[in-house]
N, C-alpha and C positions, 0 to 999 in steps of 0.2 A: 865209144867213142874221144875223144881227144880233140879238146880247140888248144889253140894256144894264141892268148894275148897278150900286148903289151905296150904301153903308150908310148907312142913317137917322140925320137928325140925334137930337139931344136921347136917345140911348139907356140902359135902363133899366141902375142899378148892379147889378154883380154880389155874390156874398157866396157866401164857398167851402162847401162839401157839407161835414158834419161827418163826410163820411164820406170825406170826399177824402183824396187821400196828402198828408205832410209835403213845404216842398219840400229838395230833392235823393235822392228816393225815387223807382220807377221808377212812373208814371202804366201801372194793370192793363192788360193784355192780353186781350184777349175773344175772338180766335179763335185755337187757339195752331196754328191753319192757316191766320193771314191771311198775304198775301203783303205787306204792310206790317211787322208785327210780331208776327207766330208764327213763334217757334223753330222750328217742325215744318214749315212750307213748305222744299219741297224747293229752288225757286229763287226765296222770297224774301227781305225787306231783314231782316230780320231785327232791327229800328230796336226799340231801348230808348229810347220816351221819356221824361223824367225829369222834374217837378215842378220848376221854380223858382217865387221868389217871387213872394207877390200869386199873380196872371193869368196865369202863363206858363209855359213849358216847353223843352224842348229836346233834339233827340237829333242824335248821328253818323251821316253812312250811308260806310261804309270804301266805294271806288267798288273796280269789281276788273270786270277785262278782259269780260268777258261783259256789261257794263252798256254799250259802247261801243254808242253813236249813227250821230253821225259821225267822221269820221279821229280818235281821239281825247276824245273827247268824251261826256262820258253824253247816252244817249237820253232829250229834254226827260220823257218816258212816269215815268219813273224816275224825275226831277227834285221834277214833279206826284206822284207816288205820295209822294215823301219830305218836299215840303209839306202834303199832307192829312193824309200822319200824324202831324204834328206838332199840327195844330191840330183834328185830330178827337179827338187826346186832349184837350185844352185844357176842352171843357164837361163833363169824368167829375172835373175842379175844382168846379165850380159845380153838377154835375146828376146823375144816376143815366146816362143815354143820350142820345144823338143822332145822328144819320146827315146824312152831306155834303146840302147843297141844293144848296150852289152853289159851285165853287171856280174863282178866277181867277189865271191865274201870268204875270206876266211875265219875261222870259228877256234878263237884260239883258248877260250877257258868257258865251261857251261856259265850260261846267263840266266840268273836264278828268277824263276816267280815269284814277287816281292816287293824290292827295290827299286827306283827308278830306272830306265838304261837311257843314259843324257846318247846322243850320235849327234857328231860332228862332221862338218861336209867341207870340202874348200876344192874349187876349181883348178886345175891344175894347168888349162891353159886349151888350145881351139886348134883347128886344121880345118879350113874349108867351113862346113857346117856339121862339120864331128868338136863336140864340146868333151873334155874331158874329166874325171872328178875322181879326188880319192877323201873314205870315210872313214870312222872310230865310231866304234860303239864303248862306253865304255861309266861305272856305275858314280865314276867325280875324278876318277883320278885317271887323265889322258896319256898318261905317258903307262897304267897297266890296262888294257884294252883287253876288253873281253873277242871284239872280234875286232875287222879290217876291212877294207873292200872299195877297190874300185869301178869306174864307171866310165860308159864312153856312149853321150847322147848324141840325135843327131835334130838338128832344126828341122823345122816342116811348119808349114803352111797346115793348121792345123783346119781349116775349113777340109781341104780336099785330103786331106789325111784320115779323119773321120767324119766325111762326108756320106760312106756306105753304111757306118755304124751304127749310125744315132738312131736309126728304128729299135734296136736290141739294147738302148741306155733304160735307167728304169725311173727317166724322167723327159721323152722322147720326143715331147710338142716342143718344152721349156729350148731345149736344144736347136731344133727346127727355128726358132725363131732366133733363139740368137743365134747361129750361124746366117739368117735373112739382111740382119741390119749390113749398112756400111763397113 
């Protein structure tokens, strides 16, 4: 099966949400057990995504031997997770909540186990509830990317979106309590 995805022309400009973090601050973690950013995830990536200037963000993945896919290289799914994590935080700069609707990653070079991998993302614009972003992964030279990616996120009402799934969470009681607040 092949899908075609393109970022539409004429995206609407974005404005920073009044409650968005300032450049240099960590963009909030949505779930302590999240594989991408959660500090309580036993085998997670534990990424801290830092807001940049404008509508940008950055994070660093400290690679570890358990992340190996092919010999000496990071598994592509983990690289994709890093791309998703840096981009899924971007909508929080302009909107209260959004989820990944489409993620596309192009692997340009093997991603080695050992050095830290830097992920940088930026918002491209929005079209109603759809927010578009792009990202790169590199070893410190943004002009020499290991991987590039684009994504589309959909703005959601988080309570309604996750209501049927809270019971399967690693922390169902905490989320039920959180979702009952005004």
